[in-house]
C-alpha positions as CSV (number, residue, x, y, z in Angstrom):
1,M,72.8,5.7,-2.7
2,T,74.4,3.4,-0.1
3,T,77.2,1.0,-0.4
4,Y,77.8,-1.9,2.0
5,T,80.8,-4.2,1.8
6,T,82.0,-7.4,3.4
7,T,84.9,-9.7,2.9
8,L,84.7,-13.4,3.2
9,E,87.6,-15.4,4.4
10,L,87.8,-18.7,2.4
11,R,90.1,-21.7,2.3
12,S,91.0,-23.6,-0.9
13,H,92.1,-27.2,-0.5
14,G,94.8,-27.5,-3.2
15,G,95.4,-30.6,-5.3
16,T,92.4,-29.9,-7.5
17,A,90.3,-26.8,-8.3
18,S,88.5,-25.6,-5.1
19,F,84.8,-24.7,-5.7
20,I,83.2,-22.9,-2.8
21,D,79.5,-22.1,-2.5
22,V,79.2,-18.5,-1.3
23,T,75.4,-18.2,-2.0
24,A,74.3,-18.1,1.7
25,Q,76.9,-15.3,2.4
26,V,75.6,-13.3,-0.5
27,H,72.0,-13.5,0.8
28,E,73.2,-12.7,4.3
29,T,75.2,-9.7,3.1
30,I,72.3,-8.3,1.1
31,A,70.0,-8.6,4.1
32,A,72.6,-7.0,6.4
33,S,73.1,-4.1,4.0
34,G,69.5,-2.8,4.3
35,I,69.5,-2.1,0.6
36,T,66.2,-2.7,-1.1
37,N,67.0,-2.2,-4.7
38,G,70.4,-2.1,-6.4
39,V,73.1,-4.6,-7.2
40,A,75.4,-7.0,-5.4
41,T,78.8,-7.7,-6.9
42,I,80.8,-10.7,-5.7
43,I,84.5,-10.2,-6.5
44,S,87.7,-12.3,-6.3
45,P,90.9,-10.2,-5.7
46,H,93.0,-13.2,-6.7
47,T,94.4,-13.8,-10.2
48,T,93.9,-17.6,-10.2
49,C,90.3,-17.4,-8.8
50,A,87.0,-16.7,-10.4
51,V,83.4,-16.1,-9.4
52,Y,80.4,-17.4,-11.4
53,F,76.7,-18.1,-11.3
54,D,75.3,-21.6,-11.9
55,E,73.1,-24.3,-10.6
56,F,74.1,-26.7,-7.8
57,A,74.1,-30.2,-9.3
58,H,73.5,-32.1,-6.0
59,D,75.6,-35.1,-7.1
60,T,79.3,-34.8,-6.0
61,V,82.6,-36.6,-6.2
62,E,84.6,-37.6,-3.2
63,D,86.0,-34.1,-2.4
64,G,82.5,-32.5,-2.5
65,T,82.9,-31.0,-6.0
66,D,79.5,-31.2,-7.7
67,Y,79.1,-32.8,-11.2
68,L,78.7,-29.4,-13.0
69,Q,81.8,-28.1,-11.4
70,V,83.8,-31.3,-12.4
71,D,82.5,-30.9,-15.9
72,L,83.4,-27.2,-16.0
73,D,86.9,-27.9,-14.8
74,A,87.3,-30.8,-17.2
75,A,86.2,-28.6,-20.2
76,L,88.6,-25.8,-19.2
77,S,91.4,-28.4,-18.6
78,R,91.0,-29.5,-22.2
79,M,91.7,-25.9,-23.3
80,F,94.3,-25.4,-20.6
81,P,95.9,-28.6,-19.3
82,A,97.6,-28.6,-15.9
83,Q,101.0,-27.0,-16.1
84,T,103.4,-29.7,-14.8
85,S,106.8,-28.5,-16.2
86,F,108.9,-25.4,-16.4
87,P,108.8,-23.3,-19.5
88,P,109.6,-23.6,-22.3
89,H,108.3,-27.2,-22.0
90,G,104.6,-28.1,-21.4
91,G,103.1,-25.5,-23.8
92,Y,103.3,-22.5,-21.5
93,N,105.7,-19.5,-21.4
94,Y,104.7,-18.4,-17.9
95,P,106.4,-18.2,-15.5
96,G,109.7,-16.9,-16.9
97,K,113.0,-16.1,-15.2
98,A,112.1,-12.4,-14.7
99,H,108.9,-13.4,-12.9
100,Y,110.7,-15.8,-10.6
101,Q,113.3,-13.1,-9.7
102,A,110.5,-10.6,-9.0
103,V,108.6,-13.0,-6.7
104,E,111.8,-14.0,-4.9
105,S,112.3,-10.3,-4.1
106,W,108.9,-9.8,-2.6
107,P,108.7,-9.4,1.2
108,S,106.1,-12.2,1.1
109,A,108.1,-14.5,-1.1
110,A,107.8,-17.4,1.3
111,T,104.1,-17.4,0.9
112,F,104.3,-17.8,-2.9
113,L,107.4,-20.0,-2.9
114,P,107.2,-22.2,0.3
115,G,110.7,-23.6,1.0
116,G,111.9,-21.8,-2.1
117,D,110.0,-24.2,-4.3
118,R,109.7,-22.6,-7.7
119,S,107.2,-25.3,-8.9
120,Q,104.6,-23.5,-6.8
121,L,104.4,-21.0,-9.6
122,L,103.5,-23.5,-12.3
123,N,99.9,-22.3,-12.5
124,A,99.6,-20.7,-16.0
125,D,96.5,-22.9,-16.5
126,A,94.9,-21.5,-13.4
127,H,95.4,-18.0,-14.5
128,L,93.9,-18.7,-17.9
129,K,90.9,-20.6,-16.5
130,A,90.2,-17.7,-14.1
131,N,90.5,-15.2,-16.9
132,I,87.9,-17.1,-19.0
133,I,85.4,-17.3,-16.2
134,G,86.0,-13.8,-14.8
135,A,86.8,-12.3,-11.4
136,S,83.3,-11.2,-10.5
137,E,79.6,-11.8,-10.8
138,T,76.9,-9.1,-10.4
139,V,73.3,-9.8,-9.4
140,A,70.3,-7.6,-9.1
141,V,68.9,-6.8,-5.7
142,L,65.1,-6.3,-5.8
143,D,62.9,-5.9,-2.7
144,G,65.9,-6.6,-0.4
145,K,66.8,-10.0,-2.0
146,A,69.1,-11.4,-4.6
147,A,67.0,-11.5,-7.8
148,F,67.6,-15.1,-8.8
149,G,65.7,-18.3,-8.3
150,E,66.2,-21.2,-6.0
151,T,68.4,-23.1,-8.5
152,G,70.9,-20.2,-8.8
153,Y,74.1,-20.4,-6.8
154,I,77.2,-18.1,-6.6
155,F,80.5,-20.0,-6.6
156,F,84.0,-18.9,-5.8
157,V,86.6,-21.1,-7.5
158,D,90.4,-21.3,-7.0
159,F,91.9,-23.0,-10.0
160,D,95.4,-23.0,-8.5
161,R,95.9,-26.5,-7.2
162,A,99.5,-26.0,-6.0
163,R,98.6,-25.9,-2.3
164,E,95.9,-25.1,0.3
165,R,95.7,-21.4,1.0
166,A,93.7,-18.6,2.5
167,R,91.5,-16.7,0.0
168,K,89.3,-13.6,0.1
169,C,86.0,-12.8,-1.6
170,H,84.5,-9.3,-1.5
171,I,80.8,-8.7,-1.6
172,V,79.7,-5.1,-2.4
173,V,76.0,-4.2,-2.3
174,T,75.1,-0.8,-3.8
175,G,71.7,0.8,-4.1
176,D,68.9,2.4,-2.2
């Protein structure tokens, strides 16, 4: 059994959920792995990001988000509206005082709280959306190719709209 791993460097745009098509990179990684039969797992290491399998809808809004992605985010936003105020207002308990104190003590605090702006952590909705969708997607690898049809796409989504940021996505191919 062989395992081949690559990490994608992605960029979310902030302002709205960032949907990124990683299908081509999944196909490229499977080909580079030399694995004929097994599985490819696409994984987000970020708690406000998810990975999922869907069709590409071709019609898009101004920022390039396709109609199915807009509909997905709208449906999830009905369940988890954008967090716009500090707890206990706005329907969310997160983030609490202890969480702010912990983040402020991290060596990388400036990354999470640019300019000390605590509102950058108002993303309970993003965490909940990502939890519903899931942090990974696994696809079969058969005859050296991803075993899904031409209408299937793998998307990485960052639901945290606070700001633009660098993101990673791991692709792990395992098999023979």
